[in-house]
C-alpha positions as a printed Julia matrix, in Angstrom:
333×3 Matrix{Float64}:
   0.0     0.0      0.0
   2.76    2.37     0.94
   4.66    1.52    -2.17
   1.6     2.19    -4.25
   0.97    5.55    -2.63
   4.57    6.67    -2.98
   4.66    5.62    -6.57
   1.43    7.48    -7.27
   2.82   10.72    -5.88
   5.84   10.46    -8.16
   3.78   10.6    -11.36
   3.23   13.88   -13.31
   0.15   14.54   -15.45
   1.1    15.42   -19.04
  -1.15   17.92   -20.92
  -1.64   17.57   -24.61
  -0.16   20.27   -26.88
  -2.46   23.29   -27.26
  -2.86   22.68   -30.99
  -4.49   19.36   -30.3
  -7.16   20.95   -28.12
 -10.13   23.17   -28.9
  -8.5    26.04   -27.03
  -5.34   25.73   -29.11
  -7.29   25.72   -32.33
  -9.1    28.9    -31.29
  -5.81   30.64   -30.47
  -4.35   29.59   -33.79
  -7.45   30.88   -35.57
  -7.18   34.24   -33.83
  -3.53   34.53   -34.83
  -4.38   33.67   -38.42
  -7.18   36.23   -38.53
  -4.9    38.86   -36.98
  -2.17   38.21   -39.54
  -4.68   38.29   -42.37
  -6.18   41.56   -41.14
  -2.71   43.06   -40.79
  -1.88   42.03   -44.34
  -5.12   43.52   -45.66
  -4.47   46.8    -43.82
  -0.91   46.86   -45.13
  -2.14   46.28   -48.69
  -4.76   49.02   -48.31
  -2.14   51.44   -46.99
   0.18   50.58   -49.86
  -2.6    51.05   -52.41
  -3.66   54.35   -50.85
  -0.05   55.48   -50.61
   0.69   54.56   -54.21
  -2.52   56.26   -55.33
  -1.66   59.4    -53.38
   1.85   59.38   -54.82
   0.61   58.91   -58.39
  -1.99   61.69   -58.08
  -0.48   64.26   -55.72
   3.29   63.73   -55.81
   4.63   62.17   -59.0
   3.0    64.6    -61.5
   4.58   67.58   -59.72
   8.0    65.92   -59.93
   7.75   65.46   -63.69
  10.43   67.36   -65.6
   9.16   69.94   -68.07
  12.42   71.68   -69.08
  15.84   70.13   -69.48
  18.88   72.15   -70.56
  22.03   70.12   -70.06
  22.13   69.09   -66.4
  19.62   71.74   -65.29
  15.95   70.82   -65.01
  12.64   72.39   -64.03
   9.79   70.26   -62.67
   6.07   70.89   -62.96
   5.69   71.76   -59.27
   8.06   74.73   -59.54
   6.7    75.53   -63.01
   3.19   76.0    -61.6
   4.45   78.12   -58.71
   6.19   80.47   -61.12
   3.14   80.84   -63.34
   1.0    81.72   -60.32
   3.43   84.37   -59.04
   4.2    85.99   -62.42
   1.27   88.09   -63.59
   3.11   89.03   -66.8
   2.86   85.39   -67.91
  -0.96   85.73   -67.92
  -1.3    82.15   -66.75
   0.08   80.87   -70.06
   2.34   77.79   -69.66
   3.97   78.47   -73.04
   5.11   81.92   -71.91
   6.61   80.44   -68.76
   8.35   77.68   -70.74
  10.3    80.32   -72.62
  10.94   82.46   -69.53
  12.32   79.62   -67.42
  14.41   78.36   -70.34
  15.94   81.83   -70.61
  16.67   81.82   -66.88
  18.53   78.53   -67.18
  20.55   79.84   -70.13
  21.49   82.95   -68.15
  22.6    80.87   -65.15
  24.69   78.67   -67.41
  26.1    81.45   -69.6
  26.86   84.34   -67.25
  29.86   82.64   -65.57
  31.58   82.5    -69.0
  32.01   86.26   -68.72
  33.23   86.14   -65.14
  29.86   87.26   -63.79
  29.06   85.87   -60.36
  26.51   86.54   -57.62
  27.31   85.87   -53.95
  24.94   85.1    -51.08
  25.5    88.63   -49.8
  24.52   90.0    -53.23
  21.29   88.01   -53.07
  20.47   89.26   -49.57
  21.17   92.85   -50.57
  18.97   92.49   -53.67
  16.14   91.13   -51.51
  16.49   93.99   -49.06
  16.41   96.47   -51.93
  13.15   94.93   -53.15
  11.76   94.99   -49.63
  12.68   98.66   -49.16
  10.74   99.74   -52.23
  10.78  103.53   -52.14
  12.11  103.72   -48.6
  15.72  104.51   -47.8
  16.05  102.0    -44.98
  14.39   98.9    -43.62
  14.83   97.25   -40.22
  15.76   93.6    -39.85
  12.36   92.78   -38.38
  10.58   94.55   -41.25
  12.69   92.72   -43.8
  12.05   89.33   -42.16
   8.32   89.99   -42.14
   8.38   91.1    -45.79
  10.34   88.0    -46.76
   8.0    85.73   -44.81
   5.06   87.21   -46.7
   6.82   86.67   -50.03
   7.38   83.0    -49.28
   3.79   82.63   -48.09
   2.27   84.33   -51.15
   4.47   82.66   -53.78
   4.63   79.26   -52.05
   8.31   79.14   -52.96
  10.77   77.67   -50.5
  13.58   79.82   -49.13
  16.1    78.16   -51.47
  13.77   78.59   -54.47
  13.19   82.28   -53.75
  16.86   82.98   -53.26
  17.72   81.05   -56.42
  15.21   83.13   -58.38
  16.75   86.32   -56.97
  20.2    84.99   -57.87
  19.04   84.55   -61.48
  17.52   88.04   -61.64
  20.74   89.63   -60.42
  22.74   87.53   -62.89
  20.45   88.67   -65.72
  20.87   92.32   -64.77
  24.66   92.06   -64.62
  24.84   90.08   -67.86
  22.68   92.7    -69.58
  24.94   95.49   -68.33
  28.04   93.57   -69.44
  26.69   93.0    -72.95
  25.28   96.54   -73.27
  28.68   98.06   -72.53
  30.07   96.14   -75.51
  27.43   97.02   -78.1
  29.29   98.37   -81.16
  28.69  102.03   -81.97
  29.19  101.39   -85.68
  26.74   99.14   -87.52
  25.13   98.34   -90.85
  22.28  100.8    -91.4
  19.58  101.8    -93.88
  17.8   105.11   -94.46
  14.26  103.86   -93.96
  10.88  105.3    -94.98
   7.48  103.93   -93.94
   3.76  104.27   -94.62
   1.45  102.74   -92.0
  -2.09  101.7    -93.04
  -5.13  100.4    -91.15
  -5.75   97.34   -93.3
  -4.2    95.0    -95.83
  -6.58   96.33   -98.48
  -5.4    99.91   -97.84
  -1.79   98.75   -98.11
  -2.48   97.04  -101.46
  -4.06  100.23  -102.76
  -1.01  102.27  -101.77
   1.27   99.67  -103.33
  -0.57   99.98  -106.64
  -0.13  103.78  -106.57
   3.57  103.4   -105.86
   3.93  100.94  -108.72
   2.17  103.47  -110.95
   4.8   106.09  -110.07
   3.34  107.96  -107.09
   5.82  109.66  -104.74
   6.4   107.73  -101.5
   6.71  110.82   -99.29
   3.58  112.43  -100.72
   1.55  109.25  -100.12
   2.88  109.0    -96.58
   1.72  112.54   -95.8
  -1.64  111.78   -97.36
  -2.62  108.35   -96.01
  -0.23  107.17   -93.26
  -1.9   106.72   -89.88
   1.39  107.05   -87.99
   1.43  110.6    -86.66
   5.14  110.61   -85.78
   6.32  109.92   -89.34
   3.43  111.22   -91.46
   4.43  114.88   -91.32
   7.97  114.23   -92.62
   6.81  111.94   -95.41
   7.39  108.68   -93.53
  11.11  109.31   -93.01
  12.51  107.18   -90.17
  16.05  108.38   -90.93
  18.96  105.98   -90.44
  18.1   102.72   -88.7
  20.54   99.91   -87.73
  19.53   96.67   -89.44
  20.23   94.92   -86.15
  17.22   96.46   -84.39
  14.75   95.36   -87.08
  12.88   92.11   -86.57
  10.8    89.61   -88.48
   9.34   90.75   -91.79
  10.99   94.15   -91.54
  14.5    92.71   -91.27
  13.87   90.32   -94.17
  12.41   93.11   -96.34
  15.26   95.53   -95.63
  17.89   92.93   -96.49
  16.18   92.13   -99.79
  15.05   95.57  -101.02
  16.92   97.62  -103.59
  17.28  101.38  -103.2
  13.97  103.05  -104.04
  12.02   99.77  -104.19
   8.79   99.54  -102.15
   8.09   96.44  -100.1
   5.05   94.22  -100.1
   2.53   95.02   -97.32
   4.12   94.06   -93.98
   2.11   93.36   -90.84
   2.73   95.96   -88.15
   1.46   94.48   -84.9
  -2.06   93.08   -84.95
  -4.04   96.02   -86.31
  -1.96   97.64   -89.04
   0.12   97.05   -92.16
   3.12   98.94   -93.48
   4.96   99.55   -96.72
   8.61  100.51   -96.49
  11.32  101.69   -98.84
  15.05  102.43   -98.56
  16.7   105.54   -99.91
  20.29  104.77   -98.74
  22.38  101.93   -97.35
  25.61  101.94   -95.33
  27.65   98.86   -94.44
  29.18  100.68   -91.45
  27.82  103.9    -90.02
  27.96  105.58   -86.61
  24.84  104.75   -84.61
  22.97  107.71   -83.11
  22.14  107.77   -79.4
  18.48  106.79   -79.72
  19.24  103.76   -81.9
  22.13  102.81   -79.62
  19.82  102.74   -76.6
  17.44  100.46   -78.51
  20.33   98.15   -79.39
  21.42   98.07   -75.75
  17.9    97.38   -74.56
  17.57   94.29   -76.74
  21.11   92.98   -76.43
  20.24   90.37   -73.8
  17.3    89.1    -75.87
  19.59   88.8    -78.89
  22.12   86.91   -76.75
  19.42   84.48   -75.63
  18.35   83.82   -79.22
  21.93   82.88   -80.07
  22.26   80.68   -76.99
  19.1    78.77   -77.9
  20.55   77.95   -81.32
  23.46   76.05   -79.83
  21.98   74.53   -76.68
  20.09   71.27   -76.5
  16.75   72.26   -74.98
  14.1    69.66   -74.2
  10.47   70.21   -73.2
   8.9    67.25   -71.43
   5.49   66.24   -70.13
   3.52   63.19   -69.05
   3.59   61.29   -72.35
   4.77   62.88   -75.58
   6.8    65.93   -74.62
   5.03   69.1    -73.53
   1.8    68.0    -75.2
  -1.82   69.06   -74.88
  -2.39   66.63   -71.99
   0.38   68.24   -69.95
  -0.74   71.74   -70.95
  -4.34   71.23   -69.84
  -3.33   69.39   -66.65
  -1.28   72.44   -65.68
  -4.17   74.76   -66.56
  -6.47   72.63   -64.38
  -4.08   72.87   -61.43
  -3.9    76.64   -61.85
  -7.7    76.86   -61.94
  -8.01   74.78   -58.75
  -5.57   77.0    -56.9
  -7.24   80.14   -58.2
 -10.57   78.87   -56.93
């Protein structure tokens, strides 16, 4: 009896593994459901995150302008359109403007033109002062904070824009100082008419032998030149553009041109009474040449630079254009 009792106390009851019991199966089921739910939540978060990225992030990171190693993305592109009222909300205008800015940043250093951080800060303070002679640090900081808030540009973006503006000003001054004072010129005469039909009628009279100066005094709508018979005096060929430049280079002395469009609402007929391969430029013409020297420089730069316009699919296409216009409309609303 004693042996039996002692032996009985020495035994240990052995429980079956939890998985083989109902309780174990329930615990396993809960773990499985928890893992499944976690996976579903993770998938949902990934899908939502990817969707958010594709709709609200990726499009704004898309490159729209590439010039060498310098690029502009759509996010910055839209900010600049919104802050620049002279662009009139037109993406095509801003494409050209930002391309010019890149060319200036790339080209100015070739002439030894540089802009330091102190130059940028001083330029910003000058803008902040406006018509005032001085501005306190607190006033400047508040002005700058407002600029960042209104334009939605970051500090680095705003300072980079200011850097480009100062570069452009210095490059313009550098080029203007080197404008030649002797240039190819023509003694130009002009008759300005209201319509193409009026211009054709004048052309017929000129072909029939009518005097150019007399017709100018009679029918020209340009008050500044009408009284002196349409005489524009000596004009550097360099300051003429478009149809006028082409006509001047192809006209013989005394020959009248075909009707040339003058702006949107008028037409002109021109003639040349004299030509000079090299003639001293008068002060008024020289100022015009200096004023457009940077634009002429940019035209030359664009001829030799590889400039790419990108978008969502096939370059800067209609899809990209209207997507940008939609974003501008949303922000305006």
